[in-house]
C-alpha positions in Angstrom: 0.2 -1.0 67.8 -1.6 -3.4 70.1 -0.2 -4.7 73.4 1.8 -7.9 73.0 0.9 -9.0 76.5 -1.8 -11.6 77.0 -5.1 -10.0 78.0 -5.1 -11.9 81.2 -1.8 -10.5 82.2 -2.6 -7.0 81.1 -5.9 -6.8 82.9 -4.6 -8.2 86.2 -5.7 -5.9 89.1 -3.3 -4.1 91.4 -2.3 -5.6 94.7 -4.5 -4.5 97.5 -3.9 -5.4 101.2 -7.3 -4.5 102.4 -9.6 -7.4 101.6 -10.6 -8.4 105.2 -13.8 -7.1 106.7 -12.2 -5.4 109.6 -9.9 -3.3 107.5 -12.8 -2.4 105.1 -14.7 -1.1 108.2 -11.7 1.1 109.1 -11.4 2.4 105.5 -15.1 3.2 105.3 -14.7 5.8 108.1 -17.7 4.6 110.2 -15.9 5.6 113.4 -14.9 9.0 112.1 -18.2 10.2 110.5 -16.6 10.9 107.1 -19.0 8.6 105.3 -20.2 9.9 102.0 -18.5 13.3 102.7 -15.2 11.7 101.8 -15.1 13.0 98.2 -15.7 16.6 99.3 -12.9 16.4 101.9 -10.6 14.6 99.5 -10.8 17.3 96.9 -9.6 20.0 99.2 -6.1 21.3 98.4 -3.1 20.1 100.3 -2.7 23.6 101.6 -6.2 23.6 102.9 -5.9 20.2 104.5 -2.6 21.1 106.2 -4.1 24.3 107.6 -7.2 22.4 108.9 -4.9 19.9 110.7 -2.8 22.7 112.1 -5.9 24.4 113.5 -7.2 21.1 114.7 -10.4 21.6 112.8 -9.6 18.1 111.4 -7.6 15.3 112.9 -5.0 13.4 110.8 -7.1 10.3 111.4 -10.1 11.9 109.8 -8.1 13.0 106.8 -6.6 9.5 106.4 -9.9 7.7 106.9 -11.5 9.8 104.2 -8.8 9.2 101.7 -8.7 5.5 102.4 -12.5 5.4 101.9 -12.1 7.2 98.5 -9.4 4.7 97.5 -11.6 1.7 98.5 -14.5 3.2 96.4 -12.6 4.5 93.3 -9.3 2.6 92.9 -10.9 -0.7 91.7 -12.2 1.3 88.7 -8.8 2.9 87.8 -6.1 0.8 89.4 -3.8 3.8 90.3 -2.6 2.7 93.7 -1.0 -0.7 93.3 0.0 -1.4 96.9 -1.9 -0.1 99.9 -1.2 -0.4 103.6 -4.3 0.9 105.3 -3.7 -0.5 108.8 -0.2 1.0 108.8 -1.6 4.3 107.5 -4.2 4.6 110.2 -1.7 3.7 112.9 0.6 6.4 111.7 -2.3 8.9 111.5 -3.1 8.1 115.2 0.5 8.7 116.2 0.5 11.9 114.3 -2.6 13.1 116.2 -0.9 12.1 119.5 2.2 14.1 118.6 0.0 17.1 117.5 -1.7 17.0 120.9 1.7 17.1 122.6 2.7 20.3 120.6 5.0 18.6 118.1 6.7 20.7 115.5 4.7 20.3 112.3 6.2 20.0 108.8 4.5 21.6 105.8 3.0 18.3 104.8 2.0 17.1 108.3 -0.7 14.4 108.2 -1.1 14.4 104.4 -1.3 10.9 102.8 0.9 10.1 99.8 1.5 7.0 97.7 5.0 6.8 96.3 5.7 6.0 92.6 6.7 2.4 92.4 9.9 3.4 90.7 11.1 5.0 94.0 12.5 2.9 96.9 10.4 2.8 100.0 11.7 1.2 103.2 9.7 -1.8 104.2 7.2 -1.4 101.3 7.3 -3.6 98.2 8.9 -1.7 95.3 8.7 -3.6 92.0 9.6 -1.1 89.3 6.7 -2.6 87.5 8.8 -5.6 86.6 8.3 -9.3 87.5 12.1 -9.4 88.1 11.5 -7.3 91.3 7.9 -8.5 92.1 9.0 -9.4 95.7 11.6 -6.7 96.3 11.3 -4.8 99.6 13.9 -2.1 100.0 15.6 -1.6 103.4 16.1 2.1 102.8 14.0 5.0 101.7 15.1 7.1 98.7 16.2 10.6 99.7 13.0 12.1 98.4 10.9 9.7 100.5 13.0 10.7 103.5 12.2 14.3 102.9 8.5 13.7 102.4 8.4 11.9 105.7 10.4 14.6 107.4 7.9 17.1 106.1 5.1 15.2 107.9 3.6 13.2 105.0 2.4 9.7 105.7 3.3 7.1 103.1 0.3 4.8 102.5 1.5 2.7 99.6 2.7 2.9 96.0 1.4 4.1 92.6 1.4 2.2 89.4 3.9 2.7 86.6 5.0 1.1 83.2 7.7 -1.5 83.5 10.9 0.3 84.6 9.1 3.5 83.8 9.6 3.0 80.1 6.9 4.5 77.9 4.1 6.9 78.5 1.4 4.3 79.0 0.9 2.8 82.5 0.7 -1.0 82.5 2.9 -3.8 83.6 2.7 -7.6 84.2 2.8 -7.2 88.0 -0.2 -4.9 88.6 -1.9 -4.5 85.2 -3.2 -1.3 83.6 -4.1 2.1 85.1 -7.1 3.7 83.4 -7.9 7.3 82.7 -10.6 8.5 85.1 -12.2 10.8 82.5 -12.7 7.9 80.2 -11.9 4.4 81.5 -11.4 3.1 78.0 -8.4 5.5 77.6 -4.8 5.5 78.9 -3.7 7.8 81.7 -0.3 8.2 80.2 2.9 7.5 82.0 5.2 6.8 83.6 3.8 8.7 86.6 0.3 7.5 85.6 -0.7 6.0 88.9 0.2 9.2 90.8 -1.6 11.5 88.3 -4.8 9.3 88.5 -4.6 9.1 92.3 -4.7 12.9 92.3 -7.4 13.3 89.8 -9.6 10.9 91.8 -9.0 12.5 95.1 -7.3 9.4 96.5 -4.2 11.5 97.5 -3.7 15.3 97.8 -0.1 15.2 96.5 2.0 12.8 94.4 5.6 12.4 93.5 6.7 11.7 89.9 9.8 11.3 87.8 10.5 12.5 84.3 12.9 11.4 81.5 11.0 12.1 78.3 7.8 13.5 79.8 6.7 11.2 82.6 5.8 14.0 85.1 4.2 16.1 82.3 2.2 13.8 80.1 0.1 12.0 82.8 -0.9 15.4 84.3 -2.0 16.5 80.8 -4.0 13.4 80.3 -5.6 13.6 83.8 -6.3 17.3 84.3 -3.7 17.8 87.1 -0.5 19.7 87.5 3.0 18.4 87.0 6.4 20.0 87.2 9.7 18.8 85.6 12.2 20.8 87.7 15.8 21.5 86.8 18.2 18.6 87.0 19.6 18.5 90.6 16.8 20.5 92.1 15.5 17.3 93.8 18.3 14.9 94.8 18.4 11.3 93.5 20.3 8.5 95.3 21.3 5.8 94.8 22.0 6.6 91.2 24.4 4.7 88.9 24.3 7.6 86.4 24.8 10.6 88.8 25.8 13.1 86.0 23.0 12.2 83.7 20.7 15.2 83.7 17.9 13.7 81.6 16.0 11.9 84.4 14.7 14.0 87.2 12.1 13.7 90.1 9.2 16.1 90.2 6.0 17.1 92.1 2.4 16.6 91.0 -0.8 18.1 92.5 -4.2 19.3 91.6 -3.3 23.0 91.7 -0.2 25.1 91.4 0.0 26.1 95.0 0.1 22.5 96.1 2.8 21.8 93.5 4.9 24.5 94.9 4.4 23.3 98.4 5.5 19.8 97.5 8.5 21.1 95.5 9.7 22.9 98.6 9.5 19.7 100.6 11.3 17.6 97.9 14.0 20.1 96.8 17.3 21.2 98.3 20.9 20.1 98.2 22.1 16.7 99.2 25.8 15.6 99.2 24.9 12.2 97.9 23.7 13.7 94.5 26.7 14.9 92.4 24.6 17.5 90.5 22.5 18.7 93.5 21.7 22.4 93.3 22.9 24.2 96.4 19.9 26.5 96.8 17.5 26.8 99.7 14.0 25.6 98.5 12.2 27.9 101.0 11.4 30.3 98.2 8.9 27.8 96.8 6.8 28.5 99.9 6.5 32.2 99.1 3.4 33.7 97.5 2.9 32.9 93.9 0.7 36.0 93.3 2.8 38.0 90.8 2.1 40.7 88.2 2.9 39.0 84.8 2.0 42.1 82.7 4.6 42.6 80.0 5.8 39.0 80.1 7.1 38.0 76.7 5.8 34.6 75.7 6.5 32.5 72.6 3.9 29.9 71.5 4.8 27.0 69.2 2.4 24.3 68.0 5.1 21.8 67.1 8.6 23.4 67.5 8.8 23.0 63.7 9.7 19.4 64.1 6.8 17.0 64.9 3.1 16.4 64.1 0.4 17.3 66.7 -3.2 16.3 66.6 -5.6 19.2 65.9 -7.7 18.1 68.8 -4.8 19.2 71.0 -3.9 22.5 69.4 -7.6 23.5 69.1 -8.0 23.3 72.9 -4.7 25.1 73.6 -5.3 27.9 71.1 -8.7 28.6 72.6 -6.9 29.2 76.0 -4.0 31.3 74.7 -6.0 34.6 74.9 -6.0 34.1 78.7 -2.4 35.0 78.7 -3.1 38.1 76.7 -5.9 39.0 79.2 -3.2 38.8 81.9 -1.2 41.4 80.1 1.4 39.0 78.5 2.8 39.6 75.0 2.3 36.4 73.0 3.6 35.6 69.6 4.5 32.5 67.6 8.1 31.6 67.8 10.4 28.7 68.9 14.1 27.9 69.1 15.9 25.8 66.5 15.4 22.2 67.7 17.0 20.6 64.6 18.7 17.3 65.5 16.9 17.0 68.8 15.2 13.7 68.0 18.5 11.9 67.2 20.2 13.5 70.3 17.5 12.3 72.6 17.3 8.8 71.1 21.1 8.3 71.4 21.4 9.6 75.0 18.3 7.6 76.1 19.6 4.4 74.5 22.9 4.9 76.2 21.2 5.3 79.6 19.0 2.2 79.0 22.0 0.1 78.1 23.7 1.0 81.3 20.6 0.4 83.4 19.4 -2.8 81.8 22.5 -4.7 80.4 22.3 -7.0 83.4 18.6 -7.5 83.0 19.1 -8.4 79.4 21.7 -11.0 80.2 19.9 -12.6 83.1 16.2 -12.0 82.6 15.5 -11.2 79.0 12.4 -13.4 79.0 10.9 -11.1 81.7 11.4 -7.8 79.9 8.9 -6.1 77.7 9.9 -5.6 74.1 10.4 -1.8 74.2 12.8 -2.1 77.1 14.8 -4.8 75.3 14.8 -2.7 72.1 15.9 0.5 73.9 18.7 -1.2 75.8 20.0 -3.0 72.7 20.0 0.2 70.8 22.3 1.5 73.5 24.6 -1.5 73.3 25.1 -0.8 69.6 26.4 2.7 70.2 30.1 3.6 70.1 31.9 6.1 72.4 32.0 8.5 69.4 28.2 8.2 68.9 27.6 9.3 72.5 30.2 12.0 72.4 28.8 13.5 69.2 25.3 13.4 70.7 26.5 15.3 73.7 28.3 17.9 71.6 25.1 18.4 69.5 23.1 18.8 72.7 25.5 21.5 73.9 24.8 23.4 70.6 21.0 22.9 71.1 21.2 24.3 74.7 23.1 27.4 73.5 20.4 28.0 70.9 17.7 27.7 73.5 19.6 30.0 75.9 19.9 32.7 73.3 16.1 32.3 72.5 15.4 33.1 76.2 17.2 36.4 75.8 14.2 37.5 73.7 11.4 35.6 75.4 10.6 34.9 79.1 8.6 31.7 78.4 7.9 29.1 75.8 4.5 27.6 75.5 3.8 24.3 73.6 1.6 21.2 73.8 2.5 18.8 76.5 1.5 15.8 74.4 1.1 15.5 70.6 -2.1 13.4 71.1 -5.1 13.2 73.3 -5.5 10.2 75.6 -5.7 7.1 73.3 -7.3 3.6 73.8 -5.9 1.7 76.8 -5.3 -1.4 74.7 -2.8 0.5 72.5 0.8 0.3 73.9 2.1 3.3 72.1 1.0 5.7 69.4 2.1 4.5 65.9 0.8 7.4 63.8 0.0 11.1 64.1 -1.7 13.0 61.3 -0.5 10.4 58.8 3.1 10.5 60.0 4.5 7.2 61.2 6.0 6.9 64.6 8.9 4.5 64.4 9.6 4.0 68.1 7.6 3.9 71.3 8.9 7.3 72.3 8.5 9.2 69.0 5.0 10.4 69.9 6.4 12.3 73.0 8.9 14.6 71.3 6.9 17.6 72.6 8.3 16.7 76.0 11.6 14.9 75.2 13.0 17.9 73.3 12.5 20.1 76.3 14.2 17.5 78.5 17.4 18.1 76.5 17.4 21.8 77.4 17.5 21.3 81.2 14.9 24.1 81.5 12.0 23.7 84.0 8.7 22.8 82.4 5.2 22.5 83.7 2.1 20.7 82.6 -1.0 22.8 83.2 -4.6 21.9 82.8 -5.8 23.9 79.7 -9.2 22.5 78.6 -11.1 19.6 77.3 -11.8 18.1 73.9 -15.5 17.9 72.7 -15.3 14.2 73.9 -14.4 15.4 77.4 -10.7 14.4 77.4 -8.2 16.7 79.2 -5.5 18.6 77.4 -2.5 20.3 79.0 -0.3 23.2 78.0 3.4 23.1 78.6 5.0 26.1 80.2 8.8 26.2 79.8 10.7 28.7 81.8 14.2 30.2 82.1 17.1 28.1 83.1 16.7 27.0 86.8 13.9 29.4 87.3 11.1 27.1 88.6 9.7 30.0 90.6 9.0 32.0 87.5 7.2 29.0 85.9 5.1 28.5 89.0 4.1 32.2 89.1 3.0 32.3 85.4 1.1 28.9 85.9 -0.6 30.3 89.0 -1.7 33.4 87.1 -3.1 31.2 84.3 -4.8 29.0 86.8 -6.6 31.9 88.4 -8.3 33.0 85.2 -9.1 29.5 83.7 -10.1 27.2 86.6 -9.9 24.2 84.3 -8.3 22.2 87.1 -11.5 22.5 89.1 -13.3 20.0 86.9 -13.4 16.5 88.4 -13.9 13.1 86.8 -17.4 11.7 87.4 -15.9 8.3 88.5 -14.4 10.0 91.6 -17.5 11.9 92.7 
């Protein structure tokens, strides 16, 4: 299916607030000496950068100037960062250096630049949700996760691009345009956390926040060779939230390596009385060593959960990497839980959620909504109370089957996405292996089925197709055991080093 938007609207470049010569000079790093060394500095891990700042081997200003230079050089090619505030970022970096000289207490993310997903409210920074309805909206409060990132010492430099209202795993909207895959600029970066994943892949930020309903913090990392974690519902608090007991949408961390993902999770997670399902556990454990003996770990591998088509280009890459788990001493065999009925359950519960979120938009701004948002919200408005109740009951049965499966296996491995990155002009995948996809989310069942289970799931770089497109493997762990997922992912990372490969456009 081709995009219904006009080409002019679709190709519109992202907003940038750095067009004057003076600001370009600051970004270029002339005064800091970063110069052409910016890519090398920008591809250091967040853990390395934080340590260099703590030891005062690098100033926060040097780190910031290098990343702003990288953004200036690379972002016009990929359009990942849709709003940028360079002067503000450099001012905050200077203050951070002053506080550092005074012996200030340093948070774990001290001095690290981050651009926040445009679906998340940021005080004083335009937040559009990718919709023309909110193209001029500037929140007066930070979302709790932004408050936590700032408290940990991160410096917010702007926003990352998303699909309209985060709907669909293809990042484009009529406000900022399309975000492109850095490994092939003719391909999509996925979504809805596409801008954040591309920003990471290109060294424009060392860490990125994301959110996930049907795969939005897993599919973009898979398409861009970075790491993304969908944590347990309630692990990272959400507020304000008109659906506080809805456990399908969650916030999650993304990074270029597992260690940085764990570091970011520790900063984002933790209880909050404003979130009704907030998990009352201290997130400090995510700062502990991930080095762990995984010998004897029981792993189930499934190509398709017995339910959906997957391109052979995806499974070919993953199956070449599976022996790495055996090399680590894991016991791997083909198996999967019974996911029968999962597609209908997810469609009903997602539609119900969309109806609640967008009924007002339908009534007041229908002409400003994209077709898939209209369709999904209207599907929800057709539902009866019994439809929703029955879907919830079927979901309970599914979760029990998955729980029993994890009595036998410690982890479940499966593809993150059913396809490789597809042409950026295609709004959503209409067919896989000859099987018709009837809705804009059918091609992401490999992620949405796992969403229903509430189990933590991680997208890990796994390999590349012969055409050089990234492919991720999804690691699903025991209920509320993110630490176990991180440890297995870390072990896999140490023997594969796939995530070390960078896109040429960023070098």
